[in-house]
Kinemage of the C-alpha trace (Angstrom):
@kinemage 1
@onewidth
@group {chain A} dominant
@subgroup {mainchain}
@vectorlist {calphas} color= white
{ca met a 1} P -0.846 44.927 42.526
{ca ala a 2} L -0.566 48.037 40.068
{ca gly a 3} L -2.257 46.112 37.424
{ca ala a 4} L -5.267 45.847 39.832
{ca lys a 5} L -5.060 49.618 40.675
{ca leu a 6} L -4.784 50.643 37.016
{ca ser a 7} L -7.936 48.313 36.136
{ca gly a 8} L -9.656 49.931 38.486
{ca met a 9} L -8.597 53.320 37.753
{ca thr a 10} L -9.739 52.763 34.206
{ca gly a 11} L -13.016 51.413 35.465
{ca ile a 12} L -13.522 54.882 37.539
{ca thr a 13} L -12.779 56.785 34.266
{ca ala a 14} L -15.419 54.789 32.217
{ca phe a 15} L -18.201 55.454 34.899
{ca gln a 16} L -17.203 59.156 35.178
{ca glu a 17} L -17.336 59.206 31.259
{ca tyr a 18} L -20.859 57.274 31.277
{ca glu a 19} L -22.427 59.871 33.768
{ca thr a 20} L -21.102 62.986 31.819
{ca leu a 21} L -22.700 61.292 28.820
{ca gln a 22} L -25.872 59.931 30.517
{ca pro a 23} L -27.946 63.336 29.357
{ca glu a 24} L -27.131 62.916 26.130
{ca leu a 25} L -27.959 59.526 25.707
{ca gln a 26} L -31.151 60.278 27.594
{ca ser a 27} L -32.277 62.766 25.629
{ca leu a 28} L -31.476 61.239 22.419
{ca thr a 29} L -32.960 58.052 23.487
{ca gly a 30} L -36.335 59.631 24.116
{ca leu a 31} L -36.263 61.478 20.764
{ca phe a 32} L -35.675 58.067 19.238
{ca val a 33} L -38.808 56.213 21.270
{ca ser a 34} L -41.065 59.379 20.751
{ca ala a 35} L -40.170 59.666 16.736
{ca phe a 36} L -40.547 55.711 16.548
{ca ile a 37} L -44.104 55.624 18.095
{ca ser a 38} L -44.913 58.846 16.280
{ca ser a 39} L -44.382 56.944 12.998
{ca thr a 40} L -46.715 53.876 14.561
{ca ile a 41} L -50.181 53.907 14.881
{ca ala a 42} L -50.135 55.340 18.293
{ca pro a 43} L -49.688 59.392 17.927
{ca gly a 44} L -47.056 61.284 19.215
{ca gly a 45} L -45.223 64.779 19.171
{ca ser a 46} L -41.459 63.632 17.998
{ca glu a 47} L -41.473 67.093 16.354
{ca ala a 48} L -41.739 69.305 19.494
{ca val a 49} L -39.269 66.855 21.303
{ca leu a 50} L -36.854 67.703 18.515
{ca ala a 51} L -37.542 71.556 18.859
{ca tyr a 52} L -36.907 71.594 22.401
{ca leu a 53} L -33.539 69.418 22.178
{ca ile a 54} L -32.563 71.958 19.444
{ca ser a 55} L -33.445 74.565 21.714
{ca gln a 56} L -31.133 73.207 24.825
{ca gly a 57} L -28.274 73.320 22.169
{ca ala a 58} L -26.649 70.385 24.124
{ca ile a 59} L -26.387 68.223 21.140
{ca gly a 60} L -26.055 68.864 17.580
{ca val a 61} L -28.789 69.580 15.348
{ca glu a 62} L -27.473 67.200 12.858
{ca gln a 63} L -27.151 63.947 15.231
{ca leu a 64} L -30.942 64.856 16.642
{ca ile a 65} L -32.058 64.908 12.757
{ca leu a 66} L -30.040 61.553 12.282
{ca thr a 67} L -31.804 60.109 15.179
{ca ala a 68} L -35.504 61.176 14.934
{ca thr a 69} L -35.297 60.330 11.154
{ca ile a 70} L -34.176 56.945 12.252
{ca gly a 71} L -36.618 56.324 14.821
{ca asn a 72} L -39.453 57.322 12.825
{ca thr a 73} L -38.316 55.444 9.764
{ca leu a 74} L -38.234 52.195 11.521
{ca gly a 75} L -41.816 53.048 13.225
{ca ala a 76} L -43.179 53.489 9.739
{ca leu a 77} L -41.424 50.022 8.100
{ca thr a 78} L -43.068 48.736 11.168
{ca thr a 79} L -46.514 49.702 10.162
{ca trp a 80} L -45.505 48.679 6.481
{ca gly a 81} L -44.483 45.252 8.048
{ca leu a 82} L -47.794 44.990 9.864
{ca gly a 83} L -49.720 45.601 6.103
{ca phe a 84} L -47.269 43.264 4.686
{ca trp a 85} L -48.339 40.443 7.282
{ca thr a 86} L -52.269 41.365 7.257
{ca ser a 87} L -52.151 41.235 3.178
{ca ala a 88} L -51.306 37.310 3.400
{ca arg a 89} L -54.155 36.778 5.851
{ca tyr a 90} L -57.212 39.193 4.957
{ca pro a 91} L -57.146 40.074 1.365
{ca ala a 92} L -58.720 43.287 0.410
{ca glu a 93} L -61.561 42.506 -1.592
{ca lys a 94} L -62.964 40.488 1.870
{ca leu a 95} L -61.773 43.465 4.208
{ca leu a 96} L -62.238 46.809 2.570
{ca asn a 97} L -65.506 48.179 1.546
{ca ser a 98} L -65.159 50.032 -2.059
{ca gln a 99} L -63.988 53.096 -0.634
{ca arg a 100} L -60.993 51.884 1.166
{ca gln a 101} L -60.314 49.927 -1.776
{ca lys a 102} L -60.135 52.691 -4.270
{ca ser a 103} L -57.911 54.423 -1.737
{ca leu a 104} L -55.768 51.459 -1.939
{ca leu a 105} L -55.202 51.559 -5.689
{ca arg a 106} L -54.460 55.405 -5.620
{ca val a 107} L -51.298 54.113 -3.565
{ca gln a 108} L -50.868 50.996 -5.853
{ca lys a 109} L -51.264 53.620 -8.681
{ca trp a 110} L -48.223 55.987 -7.356
{ca gly a 111} L -46.319 53.283 -5.812
{ca cys a 112} L -43.289 53.962 -3.675
{ca trp a 113} L -43.793 57.738 -4.296
{ca ala a 114} L -46.987 57.642 -2.257
{ca leu a 115} L -44.766 56.638 0.534
{ca leu a 116} L -42.513 60.235 0.246
{ca phe a 117} L -45.901 61.411 2.106
{ca ser a 118} L -45.720 59.219 5.128
{ca trp a 119} L -44.941 62.219 7.345
{ca leu a 120} L -48.268 63.381 6.935
{ca pro a 121} L -50.161 62.790 10.053
{ca ile a 122} L -53.229 60.494 10.298
{ca ile a 123} L -52.636 59.548 6.380
{ca gly a 124} L -48.937 58.760 6.423
{ca asp a 125} L -49.791 55.645 8.552
{ca gly a 126} L -52.084 54.563 6.422
{ca leu a 127} L -49.848 55.084 3.521
{ca cys a 128} L -47.220 52.883 5.036
{ca phe a 129} L -49.969 50.555 5.705
{ca ala a 130} L -51.090 49.891 2.128
{ca gly a 131} L -47.825 50.062 0.887
{ca gly a 132} L -46.767 46.754 3.113
{ca trp a 133} L -50.669 45.142 1.912
{ca leu a 134} L -50.024 46.058 -1.731
{ca lys a 135} L -46.306 44.474 -1.314
{ca leu a 136} L -44.562 47.401 -2.730
{ca ser a 137} L -40.681 46.854 -2.896
{ca phe a 138} L -39.306 46.915 0.337
{ca phe a 139} L -36.318 48.928 -0.687
{ca ser a 140} L -38.020 50.933 -2.883
{ca ser a 141} L -40.430 51.702 0.492
{ca leu a 142} L -37.436 52.502 2.693
{ca ser a 143} L -35.717 54.891 0.726
{ca ala a 144} L -39.277 56.790 0.057
{ca ile a 145} L -39.934 56.421 3.902
{ca leu a 146} L -36.343 57.643 4.567
{ca leu a 147} L -36.518 60.776 2.222
{ca gly a 148} L -39.942 62.055 3.211
{ca lys a 149} L -38.949 61.671 6.968
{ca ala a 150} L -35.814 63.006 6.969
{ca leu a 151} L -36.803 66.142 4.757
{ca arg a 152} L -39.239 66.826 7.192
{ca tyr a 153} L -36.964 66.879 10.295
{ca met a 154} L -34.830 68.545 8.348
{ca ala a 155} L -37.596 71.598 8.335
{ca val a 156} L -38.568 71.315 11.479
{ca ala a 157} L -34.816 71.725 12.812
{ca tyr a 158} L -34.467 75.012 10.056
{ca val a 159} L -37.248 76.881 11.745
{ca phe a 160} L -36.250 76.401 15.509
{ca val a 161} L -32.389 76.939 14.754
């Protein structure tokens, strides 16, 4: 009987801790989803979500920056993967007009360094897609995307801290 009582107490304690952490978990999940969506083809406002959560002061700034950076980087890698997948089925010469082929050549010229600018609105998604299409090194692409997005979120946090 004592063992059952002890495990019941542990379950209640765990539930109480979960309820205490739930708002923080919801905030971090919302930031992650917003950052992920913002970095795919769909538009989003992860910077606004980050700024709001920083202003609330309930969660550490470092944790918020890390969550946003991971979500945004994974979204960009999804776009990179779509470019990689598309290139196997549709060669650039057959699918793109000459103007867009020139854009692809610019990314090819700069290589993974171009992906440092993947945080830019509108063109950032195209850079990631082009990086995948051109089959730029995955790990170099990951590094450049991660660095660019982390610096962007640090700059946003700096403004709102």
